[in-house]
N, C-alpha and C positions, 0 to 999 in steps of 0.2 A: 438617531434611533438607538444607538448603542447605550445612551444614557438612560433610556426607559427600562424600568425594572418591572418584570411581571410578578404580581403577588404570589403566583404559584411557584416561582423560582426561588423564593426566599427559603433559606434552609435553617435560619436561626429563629428561635422563639422570641417574642417580645420580652424585654426586661421588665422587672418588677416596677421600676420607675415609670416606664411607658404605660403599663397597665394601670397604675395608680393615677397617673395624669389623665388617662382616658376616662376613668371613673369620675374624677373631679370635674372634667368637662361635660359629664353627662352622656358620654358615648358608651352606653351599655346595651347589651341585647335585651330586646323587649318583645315578648310574644303578644300579638294582638288576639290570639285565640284564647289565651288564659282568661282575660276579662269577659270575653264572649261566652266561654264555657261557664264561668261563674254566674253570669247573668242568666243564662239558660237554665242552669241548676236552680237558681233562686226563683225563676219563673215556675219551674216545675213544683217547687215547695209551696209557692203561693197558690198555685192552682189546686194542689192537693189539700193543704192544711188551712190556709188563710181565707181564701175566697168563699168557701162554702159557709163558714160561720159568719163572715161579714155580709154575705148576701142575705142571710136571714135577718140580720139587724137592719140592713137597708130596706128590705121589703116591709118590715114591721114599721119602720119610720114613715114610709111612703103610703102604706095602706090607709092611714088616717086621712091623708090628704085626698086620696082617690075615692074613698068611701063617702065622703061628705063634701062634694064640690060646692054645694049651695052654702055651706058654712063659711066660705071664704068670699068676702065681698072685696072687690077691687074698685074703689072709687078714688083713692088718693095714692100718692107715692108711698106713704107709710104703710098702706095695705099691701102693696107689692113687696116692700121690704119685709113685712111680717110673714108673708107667704114664702119668699125666697130664703129666709133664714133657716128654717127646718130642712129645706131641700138641700141647701148648700152644706149644712152641717152633716146631714146623712151622707152626702157624696164624699165629703172630706173623710169622714170616719171609715168609709168603704175603701177609698184609694190610698189613704196615707200609709198604712202598713206595707202595701205593695210597693209604692214608690220608695219608701225608706229601705226596704229589704233589697230591692234591685240596685239602688245606688250604693248601699253598703257592700253588696257582693262585688260590684265592679271596682270599687275603691280597694277593698281588701285583696282582690286578685292582683291589682296593680302594685300594691305595697308589697305583696308576697314575692313578686319578681325582683324588685329593687327598692331599697329604702328611699323615701322621698328626699330629694336633695335640691337645694337652691343653687342654680348654676348662673352666676352673675353675667357670664358671657352671652347667655341667651336672653337675658332680661334687659340689660343696659343698652341704651340706644347707641348707635354708631354715629358719631358726630360728623364723620366724613360724608355721610349720606344726606345730610340736611342742606337744602338749597332753597333760599327764599324765592329766587326767581322761578325755579321749577315748581315750587309749591303754589305760587300765585298763578302760574300757568295751568296748573291742575284745577285750581278753584275757579278760574275765570275764563279758561280756554274753551273755544267752541267745540273742538273735538271731544274734550272730556265732558262738556255739558251734555252732549249727545249720548256719550257712554253712560252717564249717570241718569239718563232719562229726563233731562231737563229741556229737551227740544221743544216741549210744549210751552215751557215758560218763555223761551226765546220767541216762539210764535205769538204768544200772548202779548209780550212787550211790543212786538211789531204791530199788532192790532191796536194797542193802546196809543202808540205814537200816531198811527194812521187815523185814529179817532179824534185826536187833538188837532189835526190839520183841517183847514177850512174845506168844506165839501162843495162840489159843484151842484148843478141842478139835479134833483133826484130823478132817476130813471123809473118809468113805470115798471111794476113787478111783472114778470112774465107769467102768463097763465100756464099752469101745468095740465097736461092731458090726464084724463081719468084712466088712461091705459098705461101710463108710465109706471115702471116697476121701480121700487126703491131698493 
């Protein structure tokens, strides 16, 4: 117990080398509220300045489709593509500035806190964690198959094997009561 050091009991500040090494390892303070604030601010800007003008453009593009529904014949696949093209184009023109502005605000807020830095220790795989035996156990193990939702596949395989076996005489089907609840 005497070897444990409480961080509050430290009296000396970290050295420049320790601070520099921590930054190189990517251990820097990062506020999650700053990108959130930037995204909310961008949302406010979008709602005030971008969407009103884009909504008029979207409505103008869709009014032609709504006013003349008989003008659109849907008999072949090409007809559906011809109809969906203007709708898709109008939707993209409506949403693209919003998506770009929100994404740019979040990225800029993250960059403003700390410059982007590639930290190889976080990217490179740890060779000591590779195990062929454990990997095959994960892929082909029954417990992990259930965890991945593959229990249905195991049941289906059981049914296929049972279907390949010779069958005995067929039993007559049971008659169900009309009063039975499903």
